[in-house]
C-alpha positions in Angstrom: 20.6 14.1 -10.3 18.2 13.5 -7.5 15.1 12.0 -9.1 12.7 13.3 -6.0 14.6 17.1 -5.8 11.0 19.1 -5.7 9.0 16.7 -6.9 5.1 16.6 -5.6 4.1 13.5 -4.5 1.2 12.3 -2.5 1.1 9.6 -0.6 -2.4 7.9 1.8 -2.3 6.5 5.1 0.3 9.2 5.8 -0.3 9.3 9.6 2.1 5.7 10.3 3.4 2.7 9.5 4.8 2.6 5.7 2.9 5.8 4.8 4.8 7.4 7.0 8.2 5.8 6.4 8.2 6.7 2.2 6.8 10.4 3.1 10.2 10.1 5.2 12.3 9.3 2.5 10.4 10.8 0.4 11.7 14.2 2.1 14.6 13.5 2.8 15.3 13.1 -1.0 13.9 16.5 -1.4 10.4 16.1 -2.2 7.2 18.2 -1.4 4.7 15.6 0.3 1.3 16.1 0.9 0.4 13.3 3.9 -3.1 12.2 3.6 -5.1 10.4 6.3 -8.5 9.9 7.7 -7.7 11.6 11.2 -6.3 15.0 11.2 -4.9 14.8 14.6 -2.3 12.2 14.3 -1.9 13.5 10.7 -0.8 16.8 11.7 1.6 15.2 14.3 3.3 13.5 11.8 3.7 16.1 9.7 4.7 18.4 12.2 7.6 15.5 13.0 8.6 15.5 8.9 8.8 19.5 9.3 11.0 20.0 12.6 13.9 18.0 10.0 13.5 20.4 7.5 10.9 18.5 5.4 8.5 20.0 3.0 5.6 18.5 3.8 1.8 19.4 3.7 -1.0 17.8 6.0 -4.5 17.3 4.0 -6.8 15.2 6.0 -9.2 12.9 4.4 -11.3 9.9 4.0 -10.5 8.2 0.7 -13.3 6.1 0.9 -15.4 8.7 0.4 -15.3 10.4 -3.3 -16.3 14.0 -1.9 -13.4 13.9 -0.3 -10.9 12.4 -3.2 -12.7 15.2 -5.0 -11.7 18.4 -2.3 -8.2 16.6 -2.1 -8.0 16.7 -6.2 -9.0 20.0 -6.4 -6.2 20.9 -3.3 -3.6 19.3 -5.3 -4.4 21.1 -8.8 -5.0 24.8 -7.1 -1.7 24.9 -5.0 0.9 22.6 -7.0 -1.1 22.8 -10.8 0.8 19.0 -11.3 1.5 15.7 -9.6 4.7 13.4 -9.5 4.0 10.7 -7.4 1.2 9.1 -6.0 1.2 6.2 -3.2 -1.7 4.4 -2.3 -1.0 3.1 1.0 -4.3 3.6 3.0 -5.7 -0.2 3.9 -6.2 -2.8 6.6 -6.3 -6.1 7.3 -8.4 -8.9 9.7 -8.2 -11.9 10.5 -10.7 -14.5 10.9 -12.5 -17.7 9.4 -13.4 -17.5 6.1 -17.1 -18.9 6.4 -17.3 -16.1 9.6 -16.5 -13.6 7.2 -19.6 -12.0 6.2 -20.6 -9.9 2.9 -20.1 -6.7 5.1 -16.6 -7.9 6.2 -15.9 -7.8 2.6 -17.4 -4.7 1.4 -15.5 -3.0 4.9 -12.3 -4.2 3.3 -13.0 -3.4 -0.3 -13.8 -0.1 0.1 -10.6 1.0 1.7 -7.8 -1.7 0.4 -9.3 -1.5 -3.2 -12.0 0.6 -3.8 -10.4 3.7 -2.7 -7.0 2.9 -5.1 -9.6 3.3 -7.4 -10.7 6.6 -6.4 -7.6 7.8 -5.8 -6.3 6.8 -9.0 -8.6 8.0 -11.5 -9.0 11.4 -9.8 -5.2 11.6 -10.5 -3.8 9.6 -13.1 -4.3 12.1 -15.7 -2.0 14.4 -13.6 0.4 11.8 -13.5 0.5 10.8 -16.9 1.2 14.9 -18.0 4.2 14.2 -16.1 4.7 10.7 -17.4 4.7 10.3 -13.3 4.8 7.5 -10.5 1.5 5.4 -9.2 2.3 3.6 -6.4 0.0 0.9 -5.3 0.6 -1.0 -1.8 -0.4 -4.7 -1.8 0.6 -7.3 0.2 1.8 -11.1 -0.5 -1.7 -11.2 0.4 -2.1 -9.9 -3.4 -0.7 -13.0 -4.7 -1.3 -15.7 -2.6 -4.3 -16.5 0.0 -3.3 -17.9 3.4 -5.9 -19.4 5.8 -8.2 -17.2 8.5 -7.1 -14.2 6.2 -10.8 -13.3 6.6 -11.8 -10.8 3.3 -8.0 -9.2 3.4 -6.7 -11.7 0.5 -9.7 -11.2 -1.8 -9.5 -6.9 -1.5 -5.3 -6.8 -2.2 -6.0 -9.7 -5.3 -7.8 -6.6 -6.9 -5.5 -4.5 -6.1 -3.0 -6.5 -7.9 -5.5 -7.2 -10.7 -6.6 -3.3 -11.1 -2.5 -2.2 -11.2 -1.8 -4.7 -13.9 -4.4 -3.2 -16.2 -3.6 -0.3 -15.3 0.2 -0.8 -16.7 -1.1 -2.3 -20.2 -3.8 0.4 -20.8 -1.3 3.7 -19.5 2.0 2.6 -19.8 2.5 3.7 -23.1 1.0 7.1 -22.2 3.6 7.6 -19.6 2.4 6.4 -16.5 4.8 4.1 -14.3 2.5 1.7 -12.1 4.6 -0.2 -9.2 2.4 -2.7 -7.3 4.1 -3.3 -4.0 3.9 -6.9 -2.3 5.5 -6.6 0.5 5.4 -9.6 4.0 4.9 -8.4 7.1 6.3 -4.7 7.9 7.5 -3.9 11.5 5.5 -1.6 13.3 7.2 1.1 15.5 4.3 1.7 18.2 2.5 -1.1 20.3 -1.5 0.2 18.6 -3.2 -3.4 17.1 -2.6 -4.7 14.2 -5.7 -5.6 12.7 -8.9 -7.0 14.5 -8.8 -10.7 15.2 -11.7 -12.9 15.5 -11.4 -15.1 18.6 -11.7 -18.6 17.3 -8.6 -18.6 14.9 -5.4 -20.5 15.9 -2.7 -18.4 17.6 -0.3 -18.8 14.7 -2.8 -17.6 12.5 -2.6 -14.4 14.6 1.0 -13.2 14.1 2.4 -11.2 11.1 2.7 -13.4 8.1 -0.4 -15.9 9.1 2.7 -18.0 10.9 5.0 -18.1 8.4 8.6 -17.9 9.5 8.9 -14.5 7.8 10.9 -11.8 9.2 9.0 -8.4 9.5 10.6 -5.9 7.2 11.4 -2.4 8.2 9.4 0.0 7.2 11.9 2.6 6.4 14.1 0.2 4.4 11.0 -0.8 2.6 10.3 2.3 2.0 13.5 3.4 0.2 13.5 -0.1 -1.9 10.1 1.4 -3.0 11.3 4.8 -4.4 14.9 2.6 -6.1 11.9 0.5 -7.6 9.8 3.6 -8.9 13.4 5.3 -10.2 14.0 2.4 -12.1 10.0 2.4 -13.2 9.7 -1.3 -12.4 6.5 -3.1 -12.8 6.5 -5.0 -9.1 8.6 -5.4 -6.0 7.7 -8.4 -4.3 9.8 -8.6 -0.9 11.1 -11.2 0.9 12.5 -12.3 -2.8 12.1 -15.6 -1.7 8.8 -15.8 -1.7 8.6 -15.9 -5.8 9.9 -19.6 -5.8 6.0 -20.2 -3.5 4.7 -18.0 -6.0 6.1 -19.7 -9.7 5.3 -23.0 -7.8 1.7 -22.4 -7.1 1.2 -21.0 -10.5 2.4 -24.5 -11.5 1.1 -26.3 -9.2 -2.4 -25.1 -7.1 -2.2 -28.4 -5.4 1.7 -28.0 -4.7 1.5 -24.6 -3.4 -1.7 -25.0 -1.6 0.9 -27.7 0.2 3.7 -25.6 1.0 1.5 -22.4 2.1 -0.2 -24.8 4.7 3.3 -25.9 5.7 4.7 -22.4 6.0 1.8 -21.0 8.4 1.7 -24.3 10.3 -0.4 -26.4 8.9 
């Protein structure tokens, strides 16, 4: 039996990148997908793209950093569908900058979109998800586990997603909520849009995907299918590529060794 057939699924950041790939994968498995993004134009274009393949899709624009917009989205979901089976918090941003050049305002900006938006959406939809023993997918990053050089405010905002996801698992797992933290490496883009804001005074290697580490960019469509499979198995975390787990384990045992290995991996 297809796990996703006729399930109601909400994906933020769905107009491009991984959010669009997850929406596409869900549609291909028969789900009813509510696609959310801040800008209505690109979101409607993405929704029409999936609708053209016969997918069941609704575009619901809104800014997930705004509590007013989150409340409006939640009201719309309850009114139109009466419940929710999956929430994927995929909206996010990244940066590259030296840490001492990263201002409190820079931290606040990424904190809002990468972490507090996840908190807002989770609080709004957790009751609906719990009713259906549904899935909460929080898209973190390898930077949720290790903080490389010249990533500015990004690791701090993604570490918070990791901690929040663990707390949710521990407190709400017994009530039926499945929480999946996804920690991917760099993801291949299918357009020429800038990947992230880059400061002028950082090394060229640090400006590359993965911060200079020799990591192949992940196919977003492949990753989307991995995420759905992890949901079906109700796994707590998905870390890709898997070889990074060794670095994480060594860093946990010896921070000094972990720092050295991370420097070596990123050209230091």
